VEXPA-62239 format. One line per field, with one value per residue (C-alpha): residue number from 1; residue in one letter; x, y, z. Coordinates in Angstrom, 2 decimals, m for minus. Layout:
N
i = NUM, ...
aa = A, ...
east = X, ...
north = Y, ...
up = Z, ...
This chain:
70
i = 1, 2, 3, 4, 5, 6, 7, 8, 9, 10, 11, 12, 13, 14, 15, 16, 17, 18, 19, 20, 21, 22, 23, 24, 25, 26, 27, 28, 29, 30, 31, 32, 33, 34, 35, 36, 37, 38, 39, 40, 41, 42, 43, 44, 45, 46, 47, 48, 49, 50, 51, 52, 53, 54, 55, 56, 57, 58, 59, 60, 61, 62, 63, 64, 65, 66, 67, 68, 69, 70
aa = X, X, X, X, X, X, X, X, X, X, X, X, X, X, X, X, X, X, X, X, X, X, X, X, X, X, X, X, X, X, X, X, X, X, X, X, X, X, X, X, X, X, X, X, X, X, X, X, X, X, X, X, X, X, X, X, X, X, X, X, X, X, X, X, X, X, X, X, X, X
east = 108.27, 108.49, 106.25, 104.86, 103.96, 102.21, 100.34, 99.16, 97.88, 96.14, 94.39, 92.78, 91.04, 87.50, 86.91, 86.15, 89.23, 91.47, 89.97, 90.60, 94.18, 94.82, 93.55, 95.75, 98.81, 98.22, 97.61, 100.81, 102.80, 102.01, 103.66, 106.98, 109.71, 111.09, 114.18, 117.36, 119.88, 123.16, 126.41, 125.99, 122.73, 124.81, 127.38, 127.92, 125.48, 127.97, 130.34, 130.08, 131.31, 134.87, 135.07, 136.91, 137.86, 140.77, 139.42, 141.45, 140.32, 136.72, 137.12, 138.73, 135.92, 133.21, 134.89, 135.18, 131.48, 130.58, 132.67, 131.17, 127.53, 125.32
north = 142.56, 138.96, 136.05, 136.06, 139.75, 139.16, 136.19, 138.25, 140.96, 138.39, 136.93, 140.29, 140.13, 138.87, 135.31, 136.46, 138.70, 135.85, 133.59, 136.23, 136.71, 132.97, 132.82, 135.75, 134.19, 130.83, 132.43, 134.44, 131.21, 130.43, 133.67, 132.89, 132.11, 128.60, 129.52, 128.19, 130.78, 131.24, 132.34, 135.75, 136.27, 136.55, 139.03, 141.85, 140.47, 140.74, 143.34, 145.48, 142.65, 143.00, 146.77, 146.88, 143.33, 141.32, 138.32, 135.80, 137.37, 137.14, 133.44, 132.74, 134.57, 132.70, 129.36, 130.21, 131.16, 127.90, 125.85, 127.59, 127.20, 125.21
up = 144.75, 145.94, 145.09, 148.65, 148.39, 145.08, 146.54, 149.51, 147.19, 145.00, 148.04, 148.68, 145.29, 144.88, 143.70, 140.15, 140.06, 141.25, 138.60, 135.94, 137.19, 137.02, 133.44, 132.41, 134.04, 132.36, 128.97, 129.46, 129.74, 126.11, 125.03, 126.74, 124.25, 124.54, 122.49, 124.11, 125.22, 123.42, 125.00, 123.37, 125.28, 128.47, 127.14, 129.61, 132.18, 135.05, 133.67, 136.80, 139.04, 137.79, 138.19, 141.50, 142.39, 141.08, 139.11, 141.12, 144.40, 143.15, 142.32, 145.69, 147.49, 145.60, 146.28, 149.97, 150.10, 148.36, 150.77, 153.83, 152.84, 155.25
């Protein structure tokens, strides 16, 4: 679900429900961990990318995509 879809659904709520939702979202921000990530936190995150593609071909493709971006 995208942010826009969530926003559209929230707009269909009553004023009191939107207010309650806003409070819950703000309170939820306090519970988010501010711990910095370590390299080990990312272990295996993209393991499936290398399954079928040669690493050098992957790098070349990514560079080409980067160079061709608008």
